[in-house]
PADOVEX-616695 format. One record per residue (C-alpha): residue in one letter; x, y, z. Coordinates in nm, 4 decimals. Example, Ala and Ser with C-alpha at 12.3 -4.5 7.8 and 13.67 -1.06 7.14 Angstrom:
BEGIN
{rec A,{1.2300,-0.4500,0.7800}}
{rec S,{1.3670,-0.1060,0.7140}}
END
This chain:
BEGIN
{rec X,{-0.9372,0.9786,0.5036}}
{rec X,{-1.1065,1.1778,0.7766}}
{rec X,{-1.4661,1.2981,0.7473}}
{rec X,{-1.6317,1.5500,0.9760}}
{rec X,{-1.9671,1.3835,1.0204}}
{rec X,{-2.1439,1.0471,1.0389}}
{rec X,{-2.0142,0.7653,0.8124}}
{rec X,{-2.3500,0.7529,0.6287}}
{rec X,{-2.3093,1.1184,0.5240}}
{rec X,{-1.9677,1.0947,0.3594}}
{rec X,{-1.9508,1.2607,0.0172}}
{rec X,{-1.7050,1.0239,-0.1445}}
{rec X,{-1.6870,1.2263,-0.4667}}
{rec X,{-1.4800,1.4963,-0.2963}}
{rec X,{-1.2258,1.2503,-0.1545}}
{rec X,{-0.9451,1.2600,-0.4069}}
{rec X,{-0.8033,1.0555,-0.5660}}
{rec X,{-1.0328,0.7794,-0.4327}}
{rec X,{-1.3599,0.9506,-0.5217}}
{rec X,{-1.5927,0.6496,-0.5264}}
{rec X,{-1.7361,0.4459,-0.2389}}
{rec X,{-1.6264,0.1273,-0.4151}}
{rec X,{-1.2675,0.1948,-0.3071}}
{rec X,{-1.3587,0.1725,0.0618}}
{rec X,{-1.4531,-0.0973,0.3070}}
{rec X,{-1.8103,-0.0944,0.4334}}
{rec X,{-1.8386,0.0896,0.7606}}
{rec X,{-1.7752,-0.0970,1.0831}}
{rec X,{-1.6086,0.0495,1.3931}}
{rec X,{-1.2594,-0.0710,1.4768}}
{rec X,{-1.2312,-0.2697,1.7955}}
{rec X,{-0.8672,-0.1602,1.8365}}
{rec X,{-0.7733,-0.5116,1.9470}}
{rec X,{-0.5314,-0.7629,1.8001}}
{rec X,{-0.7709,-1.0356,1.9145}}
{rec X,{-0.9568,-0.9744,1.5839}}
{rec X,{-0.7148,-0.9022,1.2991}}
{rec X,{-0.9899,-0.8957,1.0355}}
{rec X,{-1.1567,-0.6158,1.2280}}
{rec X,{-0.8298,-0.4228,1.2494}}
{rec X,{-0.7660,-0.4590,0.8769}}
{rec X,{-1.1146,-0.3871,0.7438}}
{rec X,{-1.2953,-0.1631,0.9937}}
{rec X,{-1.2701,0.2109,1.0373}}
{rec X,{-1.0543,0.4020,1.2818}}
{rec X,{-1.1694,0.7286,1.4314}}
{rec X,{-1.5154,0.7779,1.5814}}
{rec X,{-1.8770,0.7941,1.4584}}
{rec X,{-1.8423,1.1752,1.4701}}
{rec X,{-1.5087,1.1914,1.2828}}
{rec X,{-1.4582,0.8572,1.1046}}
{rec X,{-1.1547,0.7658,0.8973}}
{rec X,{-1.2961,0.6141,0.5808}}
{rec X,{-1.1034,0.2894,0.5410}}
{rec X,{-0.9590,0.2203,0.1980}}
{rec X,{-0.9896,-0.1314,0.0605}}
{rec X,{-0.6190,-0.1913,0.0116}}
{rec X,{-0.6898,-0.5264,-0.1549}}
{rec X,{-0.8360,-0.3367,-0.4535}}
{rec X,{-0.5888,-0.3417,-0.7484}}
{rec X,{-0.6452,0.0267,-0.8309}}
{rec X,{-0.5846,0.1309,-0.4701}}
{rec X,{-0.2657,-0.0733,-0.4638}}
{rec X,{-0.1518,0.0711,-0.7966}}
{rec X,{-0.1968,0.4288,-0.6801}}
{rec X,{-0.0150,0.3699,-0.3534}}
{rec X,{0.2749,0.2112,-0.5408}}
{rec X,{0.2951,0.5034,-0.7818}}
{rec X,{0.2678,0.7529,-0.4965}}
{rec X,{0.5443,0.6036,-0.2833}}
{rec X,{0.7781,0.5644,-0.5799}}
{rec X,{0.7263,0.9322,-0.6605}}
{rec X,{0.7832,1.0501,-0.3041}}
{rec X,{1.1032,0.8490,-0.2668}}
{rec X,{1.2408,0.9911,-0.5909}}
{rec X,{1.1225,1.3446,-0.5291}}
{rec X,{1.2572,1.3842,-0.1793}}
{rec X,{1.5581,1.1543,-0.1828}}
{rec X,{1.4062,0.9472,0.0957}}
{rec X,{1.6366,0.7138,0.2874}}
{rec X,{1.3690,0.5213,0.4720}}
{rec X,{1.0047,0.4942,0.5691}}
{rec X,{0.8191,0.4563,0.8954}}
{rec X,{0.4845,0.3020,0.8047}}
{rec X,{0.2231,0.3983,1.0606}}
{rec X,{-0.0674,0.1748,1.1664}}
{rec X,{0.0572,-0.1158,0.9555}}
{rec X,{-0.1518,-0.3622,1.1511}}
{rec X,{-0.4610,-0.1925,1.0027}}
{rec X,{-0.3591,-0.2995,0.6507}}
{rec X,{-0.3462,-0.6623,0.5359}}
{rec X,{0.0125,-0.7949,0.5188}}
{rec X,{-0.0200,-0.8966,0.1527}}
{rec X,{-0.0535,-0.5308,0.0544}}
{rec X,{0.3067,-0.4553,0.1403}}
{rec X,{0.5324,-0.6593,-0.0939}}
{rec X,{0.4291,-0.4578,-0.4032}}
{rec X,{0.4365,-0.1339,-0.2039}}
{rec X,{0.7879,-0.2066,-0.0773}}
{rec X,{0.9101,-0.3038,-0.4226}}
{rec X,{0.7826,0.0287,-0.5563}}
{rec X,{0.9434,0.2214,-0.2691}}
{rec X,{1.2805,0.0578,-0.3166}}
{rec X,{1.4087,0.1728,0.0232}}
{rec X,{1.4233,0.0456,0.3783}}
{rec X,{1.1040,0.0680,0.5844}}
{rec X,{1.0067,-0.0102,0.9392}}
{rec X,{0.6451,-0.0599,1.0398}}
{rec X,{0.4351,0.0210,1.3421}}
{rec X,{0.2634,-0.3046,1.4363}}
{rec X,{0.1054,-0.2212,1.7696}}
{rec X,{0.0836,-0.5590,1.9393}}
{rec X,{0.2398,-0.7421,2.2304}}
{rec X,{0.2432,-1.0700,2.0353}}
{rec X,{0.5669,-1.1449,1.8532}}
{rec X,{0.4049,-1.3883,1.6079}}
{rec X,{0.1617,-1.1180,1.4899}}
{rec X,{0.4365,-0.8589,1.4637}}
{rec X,{0.6561,-1.0951,1.2627}}
{rec X,{0.3772,-1.1584,1.0100}}
{rec X,{0.3982,-0.7929,0.9055}}
{rec X,{0.7745,-0.7730,0.9578}}
{rec X,{0.8415,-1.0520,0.7109}}
{rec X,{0.6379,-0.8694,0.4439}}
{rec X,{0.7823,-0.5224,0.5049}}
{rec X,{1.1341,-0.6009,0.6237}}
{rec X,{1.1306,-0.4395,0.9680}}
{rec X,{0.8953,-0.3431,1.2494}}
{rec X,{0.9190,-0.1377,1.5637}}
{rec X,{0.9595,-0.3985,1.8345}}
{rec X,{0.6547,-0.3429,2.0531}}
{rec X,{0.6528,-0.6924,2.2098}}
{rec X,{1.0072,-0.6327,2.3384}}
{rec X,{0.9280,-0.2731,2.4376}}
{rec X,{0.6836,-0.3861,2.7044}}
{rec X,{0.9349,-0.6387,2.8412}}
{rec X,{1.2120,-0.3752,2.8508}}
{rec X,{0.9909,-0.1322,3.0422}}
{rec X,{0.8741,-0.3978,3.2873}}
{rec X,{1.2256,-0.5333,3.3452}}
{rec X,{1.3988,-0.2041,3.4235}}
{rec X,{1.1408,0.0260,3.5821}}
{rec X,{1.1935,-0.1192,3.9294}}
{rec X,{1.4018,-0.3730,4.1190}}
{rec X,{1.1010,-0.6055,4.0971}}
{rec X,{1.1289,-0.6151,3.7165}}
{rec X,{1.1222,-0.9491,3.5368}}
{rec X,{1.4580,-1.0069,3.3656}}
{rec X,{1.3650,-1.3615,3.2652}}
{rec X,{1.0630,-1.2412,3.0649}}
{rec X,{1.2905,-0.9997,2.8787}}
{rec X,{1.5321,-1.2782,2.7884}}
{rec X,{1.2501,-1.5116,2.6888}}
{rec X,{1.1044,-1.2544,2.4478}}
{rec X,{1.4435,-1.1986,2.2842}}
{rec X,{1.4693,-1.5717,2.2160}}
{rec X,{1.1087,-1.6092,2.1034}}
{rec X,{1.1374,-1.3327,1.8440}}
{rec X,{1.4315,-1.5085,1.6796}}
{rec X,{1.2050,-1.8045,1.6152}}
{rec X,{0.9012,-1.6018,1.5088}}
{rec X,{1.0708,-1.3628,1.2624}}
{rec X,{1.2825,-1.4428,0.9591}}
{rec X,{1.5382,-1.1849,1.0728}}
{rec X,{1.4876,-1.0359,1.4187}}
{rec X,{1.8019,-0.8233,1.3788}}
{rec X,{1.5935,-0.5865,1.1627}}
{rec X,{1.3455,-0.5049,1.4390}}
{rec X,{1.3542,-0.1513,1.5778}}
{rec X,{1.4496,-0.1618,1.9461}}
{rec X,{1.3041,0.1266,2.1498}}
{rec X,{1.2017,0.2227,2.5018}}
{rec X,{0.9712,0.5175,2.4315}}
{rec X,{0.7975,0.7032,2.1511}}
{rec X,{0.5179,0.9542,2.0907}}
{rec X,{0.2443,0.6923,2.1534}}
{rec X,{0.3655,0.5456,2.4835}}
{rec X,{0.4833,0.6946,2.8138}}
{rec X,{0.8466,0.7931,2.8329}}
{rec X,{1.0581,0.5588,3.0410}}
{rec X,{1.1162,0.8354,3.2973}}
{rec X,{0.7382,0.8486,3.3418}}
{rec X,{0.7651,0.5061,3.5061}}
{rec X,{1.0680,0.5892,3.7203}}
{rec X,{1.2876,0.8960,3.7528}}
{rec X,{1.5867,0.6856,3.8618}}
{rec X,{1.8767,0.7885,3.6357}}
{rec X,{2.0637,0.4612,3.6728}}
{rec X,{1.7670,0.2599,3.5462}}
{rec X,{1.7277,0.5013,3.2526}}
{rec X,{2.0954,0.4558,3.1676}}
{rec X,{2.0543,0.0782,3.1696}}
{rec X,{1.7603,0.1060,2.9310}}
{rec X,{1.9606,0.3337,2.6995}}
{rec X,{2.2444,0.0799,2.6992}}
{rec X,{2.0037,-0.2008,2.6141}}
{rec X,{1.8553,-0.0050,2.3218}}
{rec X,{2.1959,0.0579,2.1640}}
{rec X,{2.3826,-0.2621,2.2515}}
{rec X,{2.1205,-0.5375,2.2216}}
{rec X,{1.9869,-0.6897,1.8990}}
{rec X,{1.7963,-0.4890,1.6418}}
{rec X,{1.8107,-0.1364,1.5031}}
{rec X,{1.8387,0.1161,1.7876}}
{rec X,{1.5587,0.3738,1.7811}}
{rec X,{1.6016,0.6796,2.0040}}
{rec X,{1.3061,0.9117,2.0605}}
{rec X,{1.4132,1.2744,2.0851}}
{rec X,{1.3982,1.3940,2.4414}}
{rec X,{1.5025,1.0630,2.5938}}
{rec X,{1.8551,1.2055,2.6113}}
{rec X,{1.7096,1.4907,2.8212}}
{rec X,{1.5370,1.2400,3.0530}}
{rec X,{1.1947,1.3881,2.9748}}
{rec X,{0.9093,1.2383,3.1746}}
{rec X,{0.5913,1.2839,2.9698}}
{rec X,{0.3040,1.0371,2.9813}}
{rec X,{0.0012,0.9566,2.7677}}
{rec X,{-0.2969,1.0422,2.9890}}
{rec X,{-0.3014,1.3151,2.8767}}
{rec X,{-0.0356,1.3101,2.6029}}
{rec X,{0.2494,1.5032,2.7600}}
{rec X,{0.5195,1.2883,2.6007}}
{rec X,{0.5588,1.5097,2.2942}}
{rec X,{0.7421,1.7879,2.4730}}
{rec X,{0.9089,2.0647,2.2685}}
{rec X,{1.2774,1.9845,2.2738}}
{rec X,{1.3823,2.3498,2.2577}}
{rec X,{1.2568,2.4022,2.6108}}
{rec X,{1.5475,2.1852,2.7288}}
{rec X,{1.8008,2.4154,2.5668}}
{rec X,{1.9295,2.1157,2.3685}}
{rec X,{2.1477,2.0317,2.6669}}
{rec X,{2.4481,1.8241,2.5587}}
{rec X,{2.5765,1.7700,2.9099}}
{rec X,{2.3003,1.5430,3.0421}}
{rec X,{2.4076,1.1944,3.1558}}
{rec X,{2.2036,1.0112,2.8923}}
{rec X,{2.3115,1.2436,2.6085}}
{rec X,{2.6757,1.1690,2.6879}}
{rec X,{2.5950,0.8006,2.7342}}
{rec X,{2.4264,0.7799,2.3916}}
{rec X,{2.7358,0.9361,2.2364}}
{rec X,{2.9669,0.6773,2.3910}}
{rec X,{2.7327,0.3857,2.3219}}
{rec X,{2.7087,0.4780,1.9550}}
{rec X,{3.0878,0.4922,1.9309}}
{rec X,{3.1129,0.1467,2.0892}}
{rec X,{2.8537,-0.0024,1.8553}}
{rec X,{3.0024,0.1641,1.5483}}
{rec X,{3.3500,0.0345,1.6345}}
{rec X,{3.2188,-0.3178,1.6948}}
{rec X,{3.0443,-0.3160,1.3567}}
{rec X,{3.3529,-0.1920,1.1748}}
{rec X,{3.5599,-0.4602,1.3466}}
{rec X,{3.3110,-0.7419,1.2821}}
{rec X,{3.0983,-0.7581,0.9662}}
{rec X,{2.8688,-1.0024,1.1431}}
{rec X,{2.8107,-0.7964,1.4562}}
{rec X,{2.4562,-0.6774,1.3814}}
{rec X,{2.3447,-1.0273,1.2780}}
{rec X,{2.5030,-1.1980,1.5786}}
{rec X,{2.2168,-1.2845,1.8173}}
{rec X,{2.2863,-1.1693,2.1718}}
{rec X,{2.3758,-1.4591,2.3974}}
{rec X,{2.2470,-1.4220,2.7511}}
{rec X,{2.5496,-1.5404,2.9486}}
{rec X,{2.4220,-1.4448,3.2926}}
{rec X,{2.0824,-1.3688,3.4393}}
{rec X,{1.9437,-1.3316,3.7871}}
{rec X,{1.6592,-1.1435,3.9533}}
{rec X,{1.8194,-0.8049,3.8931}}
{rec X,{2.0861,-0.8505,3.6264}}
{rec X,{2.1213,-0.9583,3.2658}}
{rec X,{2.4541,-0.9963,3.0833}}
{rec X,{2.4703,-1.0307,2.7043}}
{rec X,{2.7531,-1.1216,2.4698}}
{rec X,{2.7161,-0.9884,2.1143}}
{rec X,{2.9641,-1.0252,1.8279}}
{rec X,{3.2182,-1.2757,1.7023}}
{rec X,{3.5424,-1.3498,1.8835}}
{rec X,{3.7764,-1.0542,1.8872}}
{rec X,{3.5072,-0.7897,1.8467}}
{rec X,{3.2478,-0.9058,2.0992}}
{rec X,{3.0859,-0.6731,2.3461}}
{rec X,{2.9745,-0.7852,2.6908}}
{rec X,{2.6887,-0.5733,2.8250}}
{rec X,{2.5900,-0.6046,3.1912}}
{rec X,{2.2636,-0.4378,3.2880}}
{rec X,{2.0827,-0.4015,3.6196}}
{rec X,{1.7489,-0.2784,3.7529}}
{rec X,{1.8656,-0.2175,4.1110}}
{rec X,{1.8765,0.1615,4.0735}}
{rec X,{2.1086,0.4427,4.1732}}
{rec X,{2.0614,0.3880,4.5475}}
{rec X,{2.1673,0.0229,4.5381}}
{rec X,{2.4755,-0.1117,4.7108}}
{rec X,{2.7883,-0.1903,4.5137}}
{rec X,{2.7916,-0.5433,4.3752}}
{rec X,{3.0046,-0.7782,4.1663}}
{rec X,{2.8784,-0.9830,3.8722}}
{rec X,{3.0888,-1.2873,3.7945}}
{rec X,{3.0961,-1.4124,3.4341}}
{rec X,{3.2738,-1.7434,3.3883}}
{rec X,{3.1324,-1.8796,3.0646}}
{rec X,{3.0015,-1.7666,2.7305}}
{rec X,{3.1989,-1.4401,2.7137}}
{rec X,{3.4482,-1.5701,2.4538}}
{rec X,{3.7645,-1.4222,2.6077}}
{rec X,{4.0736,-1.6206,2.7032}}
{rec X,{4.2221,-1.6229,3.0502}}
{rec X,{4.4467,-1.3260,3.1305}}
{rec X,{4.2866,-1.1074,2.8607}}
{rec X,{4.2839,-0.7378,2.9490}}
{rec X,{3.9395,-0.5811,2.9108}}
{rec X,{3.8206,-0.2211,2.9217}}
{rec X,{3.4896,-0.1134,3.0689}}
{rec X,{3.4275,0.1536,2.8064}}
{rec X,{3.1765,0.3700,2.9977}}
{rec X,{3.4184,0.4393,3.2832}}
{rec X,{3.7419,0.3598,3.0929}}
{rec X,{3.8610,0.1268,3.3681}}
{rec X,{4.0460,-0.1990,3.3024}}
{rec X,{3.9964,-0.5475,3.4417}}
{rec X,{4.1336,-0.8906,3.3651}}
{rec X,{3.9920,-1.2303,3.2814}}
{rec X,{4.1372,-1.4385,3.5636}}
{rec X,{4.3127,-1.7726,3.5466}}
{rec X,{3.9826,-1.9558,3.5900}}
{rec X,{3.8443,-1.7709,3.2852}}
{rec X,{3.6129,-1.5650,3.5041}}
{rec X,{3.5459,-1.1914,3.4815}}
{rec X,{3.4536,-1.0196,3.8063}}
{rec X,{3.2677,-0.7061,3.7054}}
{rec X,{3.2144,-0.4390,3.9738}}
{rec X,{2.8759,-0.2647,3.9488}}
{rec X,{2.8400,0.0643,4.1330}}
{rec X,{2.5053,0.2361,4.1887}}
{rec X,{2.3382,-0.0034,3.9472}}
{rec X,{2.5086,0.1506,3.6441}}
{rec X,{2.5465,-0.0356,3.3103}}
{rec X,{2.8809,-0.1915,3.2193}}
{rec X,{3.0162,-0.2648,2.8707}}
{rec X,{3.3328,-0.4688,2.8251}}
{rec X,{3.5588,-0.4768,2.5189}}
{rec X,{3.9042,-0.6228,2.4623}}
{rec X,{4.1497,-0.3445,2.5524}}
{rec X,{4.3867,-0.4215,2.2662}}
{rec X,{4.0989,-0.4060,2.0140}}
{rec X,{3.9947,-0.0450,2.0871}}
{rec X,{4.2323,0.1098,1.8338}}
{rec X,{4.0359,0.3258,1.5906}}
{rec X,{3.7376,0.3577,1.8228}}
{rec X,{3.8091,0.7083,1.9638}}
{rec X,{3.7093,0.5568,2.2990}}
{rec X,{3.8961,0.5906,2.6283}}
{rec X,{4.1710,0.8120,2.4949}}
{rec X,{4.2170,0.6465,2.1554}}
{rec X,{4.2955,0.9109,1.8950}}
{rec X,{4.3341,0.6927,1.5861}}
{rec X,{3.9725,0.7037,1.4669}}
{rec X,{3.9245,0.7370,1.0912}}
{rec X,{3.6871,0.9599,0.9003}}
{rec X,{3.3624,0.8638,0.7299}}
{rec X,{3.3010,0.9942,0.3794}}
{rec X,{2.9682,1.0094,0.1987}}
{rec X,{2.9678,1.0455,-0.1779}}
{rec X,{2.7427,1.2777,-0.3785}}
{rec X,{2.4127,1.1372,-0.5012}}
{rec X,{2.2117,1.2851,-0.7870}}
{rec X,{1.8627,1.1857,-0.8985}}
{rec X,{1.7715,1.3171,-1.2417}}
{rec X,{1.4414,1.4616,-1.3630}}
{rec X,{1.1747,1.2029,-1.4422}}
{rec X,{0.8188,1.2118,-1.5746}}
{rec X,{0.5898,0.9157,-1.5099}}
{rec X,{0.2624,0.8839,-1.7023}}
{rec X,{0.0013,0.6289,-1.6026}}
{rec X,{-0.3723,0.5664,-1.5866}}
{rec X,{-0.5290,0.5504,-1.2434}}
{rec X,{-0.9000,0.5052,-1.1869}}
{rec X,{-0.9621,0.5488,-1.5596}}
{rec X,{-0.7942,0.8896,-1.5730}}
{rec X,{-0.4504,0.9723,-1.7197}}
{rec X,{-0.2050,1.0916,-1.4573}}
{rec X,{0.1363,1.2535,-1.5100}}
{rec X,{0.3808,1.2689,-1.2217}}
{rec X,{0.7004,1.4732,-1.2533}}
{rec X,{0.9941,1.4602,-1.0167}}
{rec X,{1.3391,1.6175,-1.0086}}
{rec X,{1.5752,1.5898,-0.7164}}
{rec X,{1.9466,1.6388,-0.6592}}
{rec X,{2.0948,1.5424,-0.3233}}
{rec X,{2.4521,1.6544,-0.2510}}
{rec X,{2.6155,1.4709,0.0379}}
{rec X,{2.9460,1.6312,0.1256}}
{rec X,{3.2304,1.4616,0.3035}}
{rec X,{3.1753,1.4609,0.6755}}
{rec X,{3.4392,1.4921,0.9427}}
{rec X,{3.4079,1.2270,1.2151}}
{rec X,{3.3165,1.3006,1.5703}}
{rec X,{3.5068,1.1367,1.8504}}
{rec X,{3.4581,1.1488,2.2238}}
{rec X,{3.6431,1.4798,2.2521}}
{rec X,{3.4342,1.6476,1.9847}}
{rec X,{3.1107,1.5236,2.1396}}
{rec X,{3.2107,1.6554,2.4800}}
{rec X,{3.2879,1.9964,2.3319}}
{rec X,{2.9401,2.0143,2.1805}}
{rec X,{3.0045,1.9120,1.8181}}
{rec X,{2.7077,1.7524,1.6447}}
{rec X,{2.7761,1.4286,1.4591}}
{rec X,{2.6334,1.3715,1.1122}}
{rec X,{2.8804,1.1007,1.0274}}
{rec X,{2.6466,0.8056,1.0068}}
{rec X,{2.3286,0.7306,0.8221}}
{rec X,{2.1020,0.4669,0.9738}}
{rec X,{2.1347,0.1140,0.8518}}
{rec X,{2.3754,-0.1501,0.9637}}
{rec X,{2.5597,0.0641,1.2128}}
{rec X,{2.3638,0.3779,1.2925}}
{rec X,{2.0890,0.4711,1.5296}}
{rec X,{1.7596,0.5209,1.3481}}
{rec X,{1.7005,0.8932,1.3723}}
{rec X,{1.5992,1.1574,1.1241}}
{rec X,{1.3824,1.4533,1.0415}}
{rec X,{1.0385,1.4023,0.8938}}
{rec X,{1.0025,1.5856,0.5648}}
{rec X,{0.6684,1.4604,0.4346}}
{rec X,{0.3751,1.2515,0.5463}}
{rec X,{0.0553,1.1264,0.3905}}
{rec X,{-0.2351,0.9666,0.5752}}
{rec X,{-0.4974,0.7644,0.3952}}
{rec X,{-0.7525,0.5821,0.6049}}
{rec X,{-0.5324,0.4675,0.8877}}
{rec X,{-0.2403,0.3995,0.6559}}
{rec X,{0.0447,0.6448,0.6720}}
{rec X,{0.4016,0.6479,0.5529}}
{rec X,{0.6402,0.8969,0.7030}}
{rec X,{0.9243,0.9810,0.4698}}
{rec X,{1.2547,1.0162,0.6496}}
{rec X,{1.5529,1.2121,0.5251}}
{rec X,{1.8210,1.0938,0.7623}}
{rec X,{2.0544,1.3583,0.8978}}
{rec X,{2.2476,1.1441,1.1428}}
END
């Protein structure tokens, strides 16, 4: 809770509902460093002039109120998921009861480059935004000098550190870090990053404006650009790429129940290229990514093992809709032009995908959901508290969007985030209490 003045002058009695100093940690300034986790969890964010009084989230009454609050918000607003801000500033043991009360999916912001620290919070909450991988993605693709091996090593390390690394949120930019185009304006490198976000392990997280190739930074914060100034352009290269990538991923998931849990196998890696196989036989995707940039010479990447296809199998590169064959030696010779990403899929397995001319895609239906009126009465801090909620959420049947519809400007609302969707949504409510915030997300697809 923010206070306009020195920490010693805080009038705790006006801070509701935690109106007593006993509910707060003693003042100490945060060092903002994951070298001292106790400091991060117990000391105050903000500044001596405008401190954020830090709640003692180990206190049973504080925990009880947070649990009651989040349960109410989820019921009241029909929340699909939570983004928990500044999670690293709250002890991990706080979250199991909080998550049980919420009863919905949540992903946490654990701002650290260390995968073991991130996974400590992830295993308590269920998911985290993958900051350790974010820095490796940015470093690998922002120039031809990028380190592809470090990217692959982090992917492998996170599988060992986390109970389930497939639940990590994979991203390349957000409101707290520079946009990828702030590092390089090369469109080919941006397209490779977009392909990694959607096709690699984890839950894809797209920050609005990335599809417009916005270039804002953080010194000062210019990375929170108003999207309407772009005219919501649906013809940009990355907008169209996102559309196709999501169709590929959705089709792979529908064809293979184990696709999202299948850990990406790195089947080829060199100084400038990484190739990943994801998915079980028959529904696997092969993603070939490069950091060479749009001005690079044409090249060929040869894949002779680990791809899972038999000799003489016909494949389709789904971004360009061109075909190629697995040769008699079980090798795939993949042409790469101008450093662009390549995604391979078995040509005879594209039926139902709406990709590359397929017109047999099915429709996705969402059923109506109703939450009835509820009154909760409890005692918090020695005072009786009544909380009333009443919410009805109608979800009508949604017509699917295929490639043709996307190109004509139709907006897809066919998928909610989860196993197959990209994590996007509109924020409908937020509460901030002493460095701990939960953003409630009503997902609109």
